[in-house]
Backbone bond lengths (Angstrom), bond angles and torsions (degrees), N, CA, C in turn:
res aa  C-N    CA-C-N  psi(-1)  N-CA   C-N-CA  omega(-1)  CA-C   N-CA-C  phi
1 M - - - 1.478 - - 1.576 105.74 -
2 K 1.367 110.58 144.46 1.581 118.21 -177.66 1.519 108.23 -129.57
3 I 1.358 113.44 129.92 1.464 122.53 -177.57 1.479 108.18 -119.59
4 L 1.308 119.27 137.34 1.452 122.98 179.16 1.657 103.52 -122.52
5 F 1.328 109.71 129.05 1.471 114.80 176.69 1.507 101.61 -102.98
6 V 1.467 113.72 142.70 1.451 118.88 -173.40 1.547 109.88 -142.83
7 C 1.367 104.40 130.44 1.538 119.43 179.81 1.606 109.20 -130.06
8 T 1.252 114.11 -159.69 1.444 115.00 -175.88 1.604 111.58 -80.61
9 G 1.221 116.98 -65.49 1.471 125.29 -178.30 1.525 116.64 -98.83
10 N 1.408 116.50 -7.71 1.375 118.47 -179.33 1.592 114.88 64.83
11 I 1.326 116.44 30.12 1.368 126.19 177.33 1.569 123.43 -118.22
12 C 1.335 107.95 -12.00 1.538 117.39 -176.64 1.400 110.43 -129.76
13 R 1.319 121.29 -80.75 1.553 127.71 -170.94 1.546 107.96 -66.11
14 S 1.312 118.71 -61.43 1.462 116.96 -163.36 1.622 111.52 -71.90
15 P 1.375 119.03 -31.44 1.478 115.81 171.47 1.461 114.99 -69.01
16 T 1.308 113.03 -25.06 1.527 117.27 179.91 1.568 109.90 -72.63
17 A 1.436 110.44 -40.97 1.512 117.76 176.15 1.534 106.27 -63.87
18 E 1.370 122.68 -42.59 1.359 122.44 178.91 1.437 119.02 -61.49
19 G 1.295 115.37 -34.52 1.457 126.50 178.59 1.560 107.13 -73.69
20 V 1.287 123.00 -44.34 1.365 124.96 -177.14 1.593 106.55 -68.84
21 A 1.366 113.82 -39.18 1.513 112.70 179.54 1.465 114.34 -68.83
22 R 1.450 119.29 -35.31 1.322 119.79 175.44 1.486 114.16 -60.33
23 R 1.312 122.07 -42.60 1.352 119.57 179.85 1.598 115.41 -75.75
24 W 1.238 114.28 -33.98 1.517 113.39 179.60 1.534 109.57 -80.63
25 L 1.261 125.65 -23.94 1.503 128.38 168.57 1.630 107.94 -64.76
26 A 1.274 115.76 -41.06 1.343 123.36 179.95 1.587 111.74 -63.06
27 M 1.348 109.57 -49.74 1.436 114.22 179.50 1.463 117.85 -66.59
28 E 1.459 115.63 -22.88 1.344 124.71 174.56 1.542 114.82 -84.72
29 G 1.326 114.63 -9.17 1.487 119.47 -179.16 1.513 112.44 82.34
30 L 1.330 112.60 18.27 1.534 117.42 -175.45 1.510 114.98 -103.05
31 D 1.437 115.85 -3.27 1.412 119.94 -169.64 1.390 113.73 -59.44
32 G 1.391 124.35 -29.82 1.427 123.12 -177.18 1.459 110.83 -91.23
33 Q 1.434 117.33 6.39 1.447 115.83 -177.09 1.597 103.94 -123.43
34 V 1.383 122.83 -15.79 1.370 120.84 174.71 1.537 108.21 -125.89
35 A 1.219 116.92 129.10 1.379 129.55 178.95 1.500 109.17 -104.51
36 V 1.474 117.15 135.12 1.270 116.98 -176.71 1.645 110.29 -130.86
37 D 1.278 117.96 153.62 1.508 119.92 -175.44 1.590 102.76 -151.83
38 S 1.288 115.29 168.44 1.507 124.44 172.09 1.437 113.42 -136.60
39 A 1.345 109.29 154.95 1.557 110.16 179.08 1.547 105.57 -160.47
40 G 1.284 117.33 163.87 1.436 122.51 -176.57 1.644 111.36 -110.59
41 I 1.251 117.34 157.77 1.479 117.58 174.95 1.477 115.37 -79.11
42 Q 1.480 112.23 -15.80 1.436 122.38 -179.73 1.548 108.45 -113.32
43 G 1.216 121.62 152.61 1.479 125.46 -175.88 1.496 114.25 -106.78
44 H 1.417 116.45 14.68 1.519 115.79 -176.57 1.458 116.48 -66.62
45 H 1.241 116.05 -20.44 1.546 122.75 -176.08 1.533 115.41 -112.80
46 V 1.300 118.57 16.03 1.416 125.57 -173.02 1.577 106.42 -57.92
47 G 1.324 113.44 128.30 1.455 119.30 -178.58 1.478 115.88 92.01
48 E 1.340 116.71 -19.95 1.438 118.02 179.78 1.443 118.56 -76.26
49 A 1.286 123.51 155.80 1.366 131.29 171.71 1.532 107.38 -72.27
50 P 1.285 113.23 155.49 1.563 118.23 170.72 1.515 111.99 -56.10
51 D 1.398 112.28 146.45 1.510 123.78 -178.96 1.518 108.61 -44.67
52 P 1.340 122.49 127.61 1.381 127.22 175.88 1.555 116.14 -39.79
53 R 1.399 115.90 -38.21 1.372 123.11 -179.05 1.516 111.02 -66.20
54 S 1.283 116.48 -47.14 1.582 129.00 169.16 1.514 106.79 -48.84
55 Q 1.376 119.33 -57.82 1.386 121.92 -179.66 1.548 113.29 -52.40
56 T 1.251 114.62 -52.56 1.471 120.98 -173.37 1.595 107.15 -61.60
57 A 1.398 117.07 -49.78 1.483 120.02 -173.43 1.588 107.22 -65.45
58 A 1.422 117.19 -37.60 1.370 117.95 176.16 1.558 116.78 -66.32
59 L 1.270 112.82 -39.60 1.424 118.84 177.66 1.493 114.53 -63.84
60 R 1.351 119.96 -34.64 1.396 128.57 175.23 1.572 110.09 -58.68
61 R 1.229 115.81 -23.17 1.540 118.80 -174.11 1.674 106.27 -113.70
62 G 1.427 111.36 7.29 1.515 113.49 175.58 1.515 118.80 91.37
63 Y 1.452 114.90 8.56 1.459 116.82 -178.68 1.648 103.94 -105.57
64 D 1.263 113.16 122.71 1.458 116.61 172.75 1.492 115.87 -102.08
65 I 1.425 111.84 105.87 1.430 119.88 -171.34 1.529 108.19 -104.67
66 S 1.375 116.13 11.95 1.549 114.64 -170.19 1.549 112.38 -68.61
67 R 1.319 120.41 -23.71 1.419 123.00 -173.52 1.531 114.43 -85.46
68 L 1.391 113.25 -6.45 1.414 119.57 -178.61 1.554 109.41 -72.81
69 R 1.317 115.50 157.31 1.503 116.44 176.85 1.398 108.24 -140.72
70 A 1.349 121.26 139.89 1.315 128.42 -176.05 1.572 113.93 -65.54
71 R 1.230 119.66 139.60 1.507 128.61 175.37 1.508 110.76 -138.12
72 K 1.300 114.80 165.31 1.396 121.03 176.89 1.497 108.40 -105.33
73 V 1.426 116.78 147.17 1.431 121.14 179.62 1.597 106.21 -62.90
74 Q 1.322 116.95 130.16 1.402 127.37 171.94 1.590 116.25 -100.73
75 P 1.239 114.21 150.44 1.496 114.16 176.27 1.427 118.30 -54.89
76 K 1.359 117.18 -33.02 1.476 123.91 177.99 1.554 111.59 -64.32
77 D 1.357 113.23 -22.99 1.465 116.48 -174.38 1.536 110.82 -54.15
78 F 1.416 114.09 -40.50 1.466 126.99 -175.42 1.531 110.45 -55.26
79 A 1.426 112.71 -37.36 1.545 115.43 175.93 1.418 112.18 -87.88
80 D 1.363 116.93 -32.79 1.521 113.08 -175.80 1.548 116.66 -78.89
81 F 1.297 119.24 -18.45 1.492 123.60 -175.21 1.504 109.10 -108.32
82 D 1.307 113.31 143.91 1.588 116.53 175.79 1.519 109.01 -92.31
83 L 1.243 122.73 -16.44 1.482 125.51 168.94 1.588 109.93 -140.55
84 L 1.328 112.61 140.98 1.378 121.18 176.14 1.589 103.13 -124.67
85 L 1.299 118.37 115.26 1.282 122.59 -163.90 1.624 110.90 -110.16
86 A 1.302 114.27 110.24 1.533 117.02 -178.50 1.550 113.54 -81.54
87 M 1.276 111.25 139.42 1.506 116.94 178.65 1.584 110.28 -80.89
88 D 1.271 118.67 -24.03 1.459 120.96 173.63 1.430 111.50 -153.58
89 R 1.387 117.67 178.84 1.466 124.89 -173.88 1.405 111.63 -61.18
90 D 1.313 121.99 -40.38 1.422 125.01 177.66 1.458 111.90 -55.33
91 H 1.289 119.49 -51.61 1.333 130.64 -177.64 1.628 109.64 -60.63
92 F 1.342 111.53 -43.55 1.467 119.88 178.55 1.538 108.93 -59.07
93 H 1.293 115.48 -54.07 1.476 121.59 -178.55 1.632 112.10 -59.22
94 Y 1.396 112.09 -43.11 1.443 114.51 178.59 1.524 110.81 -59.89
95 L 1.326 120.12 -37.56 1.438 128.89 -175.76 1.511 108.67 -69.83
96 R 1.312 112.42 -54.39 1.411 123.74 -179.84 1.569 112.99 -54.43
97 D 1.304 117.02 -44.15 1.415 126.75 -178.63 1.479 111.82 -64.35
98 R 1.317 115.79 -32.39 1.531 125.57 -178.05 1.476 115.86 -96.32
99 A 1.296 116.93 -14.23 1.456 122.16 -178.08 1.464 111.34 -66.89
100 P 1.327 119.00 129.52 1.469 120.44 176.46 1.524 109.58 -66.66
101 E 1.333 112.36 160.68 1.489 122.88 179.25 1.542 101.86 -54.79
102 G 1.365 116.75 135.66 1.423 116.29 -177.17 1.440 122.36 90.84
103 C 1.314 112.06 -11.15 1.488 113.79 -179.26 1.607 108.29 -123.63
104 R 1.268 118.63 -0.31 1.535 117.93 -179.01 1.511 113.61 -65.57
105 H 1.261 112.96 -22.32 1.636 117.82 176.00 1.471 107.86 -66.74
106 K 1.311 118.50 -22.22 1.530 115.22 -175.13 1.567 113.49 -81.48
107 V 1.337 115.91 -10.21 1.433 126.38 -177.92 1.621 110.18 -85.33
108 R 1.234 117.56 114.40 1.399 120.45 178.49 1.587 114.59 -134.85
109 M 1.275 113.72 163.23 1.463 115.48 172.68 1.571 104.68 -84.39
110 F 1.325 108.89 138.72 1.570 116.09 -176.40 1.441 106.72 -67.32
111 L 1.269 126.22 -47.47 1.382 127.22 -179.96 1.571 116.15 -64.18
112 S 1.335 116.34 -3.68 1.479 116.95 170.76 1.410 112.88 -64.76
113 F 1.398 118.80 -20.31 1.429 120.30 178.71 1.603 110.63 -91.19
114 A 1.321 122.78 -4.80 1.402 123.79 -173.01 1.535 110.58 -74.28
115 A 1.244 123.47 148.05 1.379 122.62 -174.70 1.638 107.18 -104.12
116 R 1.406 110.99 -29.76 1.505 117.42 -174.12 1.452 110.72 -108.01
117 A 1.365 124.51 -8.73 1.418 121.96 -172.71 1.602 107.50 -73.19
118 T 1.272 109.56 144.23 1.522 119.80 177.77 1.487 117.18 -110.02
119 R 1.300 103.58 16.31 1.597 117.60 -177.95 1.537 109.81 -135.34
120 D 1.264 115.66 164.65 1.467 122.71 177.07 1.606 108.95 -97.99
121 D 1.234 120.78 -34.61 1.418 128.83 -174.78 1.544 112.09 -104.84
122 V 1.417 110.36 138.90 1.540 122.34 173.87 1.541 96.47 -84.20
123 P 1.424 115.61 113.43 1.390 117.27 173.07 1.524 119.13 -63.28
124 D 1.335 115.54 144.80 1.422 119.92 -178.77 1.415 108.37 -77.73
125 P 1.426 117.23 121.92 1.552 119.14 -176.66 1.549 109.24 -87.30
126 Y 1.200 119.08 -10.58 1.506 124.72 -169.01 1.482 113.17 -47.53
127 Y 1.344 121.31 -45.20 1.524 120.81 -173.50 1.585 104.97 -103.03
128 G 1.190 124.40 6.90 1.458 124.60 -179.19 1.587 109.61 -103.30
129 G 1.382 108.79 -170.29 1.477 113.88 -178.98 1.404 110.47 -84.30
130 G 1.327 113.40 -173.76 1.486 127.10 -171.25 1.712 107.07 -60.45
131 K 1.386 112.53 -39.31 1.489 120.87 -171.68 1.618 108.66 -58.16
132 G 1.323 112.88 -33.00 1.509 117.75 -179.33 1.487 111.52 -57.97
133 F 1.325 121.45 -35.26 1.406 122.57 -177.54 1.692 108.57 -73.17
134 D 1.298 112.64 -26.62 1.442 115.56 178.95 1.533 107.76 -76.94
135 V 1.222 118.53 -36.28 1.549 126.50 171.69 1.405 109.97 -52.58
136 V 1.433 116.10 -55.34 1.516 122.20 175.33 1.407 110.42 -51.40
137 L 1.313 125.03 -45.93 1.440 126.83 -175.12 1.522 111.97 -65.42
138 D 1.439 110.80 -41.80 1.445 113.80 173.91 1.526 116.77 -55.72
139 L 1.363 112.91 -46.47 1.440 119.92 -179.20 1.457 113.17 -66.22
140 C 1.333 116.37 -40.28 1.432 122.98 172.47 1.421 117.24 -54.01
141 E 1.354 114.86 -52.20 1.512 127.21 178.64 1.614 108.57 -54.00
142 D 1.358 113.04 -46.56 1.456 115.64 177.77 1.465 116.64 -62.74
143 A 1.299 112.02 -50.53 1.440 120.08 -171.31 1.566 110.22 -72.43
144 V 1.256 118.56 -36.83 1.546 123.77 175.53 1.597 109.88 -60.11
145 Q 1.405 113.02 -47.50 1.422 119.16 173.32 1.544 111.18 -47.33
146 G 1.333 112.16 -55.47 1.564 121.30 -175.88 1.484 108.11 -62.82
147 M 1.347 117.59 -39.53 1.432 121.45 -177.89 1.529 111.73 -63.47
148 I 1.377 114.33 -46.35 1.380 115.69 178.08 1.626 115.80 -60.50
149 E 1.309 110.74 -35.45 1.508 119.08 178.87 1.504 108.82 -60.46
150 E 1.326 115.34 -47.63 1.439 127.23 -174.82 1.543 109.03 -68.63
151 I 1.280 118.62 -45.56 1.489 116.43 -174.77 1.433 120.94 -89.73
152 R 1.430 111.75 -7.49 1.637 119.49 178.47 1.445 107.96 -55.96
153 P 1.271 127.00 -49.56 1.545 126.00 -173.55 1.537 107.16 -56.54
154 E 1.394 116.79 -41.72 1.544 119.50 -178.95 1.510 109.52 -74.24
155 V 1.166 118.43 -39.15 1.609 119.89 175.00 1.412 108.86 -57.66
156 E 1.345 119.13 -47.64 1.462 125.16 -175.95 1.528 109.39 -67.62
157 R 1.324 121.47 -35.67 1.445 124.92 176.18 1.525 109.37 -67.80
158 R 1.276 118.34 -41.91 1.540 119.79 -178.10 1.446 103.79 -67.22
159 K 1.385 124.72 -42.07 1.321 126.39 -176.55 1.536 113.71 -61.09
160 R 1.388 114.36 -45.97 1.545 118.17 171.18 1.552 113.45 -57.76
161 S 1.303 117.62 -40.98 1.509 127.12 -176.85 1.572 104.96 -62.70
162 A 1.176 116.02 -39.59 1.587 116.38 -171.64 1.467 110.25 -77.66
163 V 1.290 118.48 -16.61 1.484 122.28 179.46 1.438 118.65 -72.81
């Protein structure tokens, strides 16, 4: 299974979600069965590392996202990924509008997996203070846990089918 996390520039929210997912998938023993990546709907930061504030906040919780590099969503992503998870409604609409027929069902709101979130959108911390990056981490941890619970049966089914 392959999952793509999507935000605006791929330097704050989506790489944070990718980093959280990588660690939680590994802790659950699913890292060899679920691949994750992240991308942005804009290409302004292609090739750049995540925002230093995102890296610092993530590292405080044990997530090293320093090796990730920003990229832009590509048309082939709709075929390559099983889920494209939008950080906010704008990203959701961008992805849904560009998804080929037969791929729209792959586009979901990331926080649709969150058990404790009281919002639909992961807020963009870029122009705010440092606490915004912690809010993003809180939401990512919540949603990734829910995502793993939801995808686990499909991952197990695919694993049995491959044997």
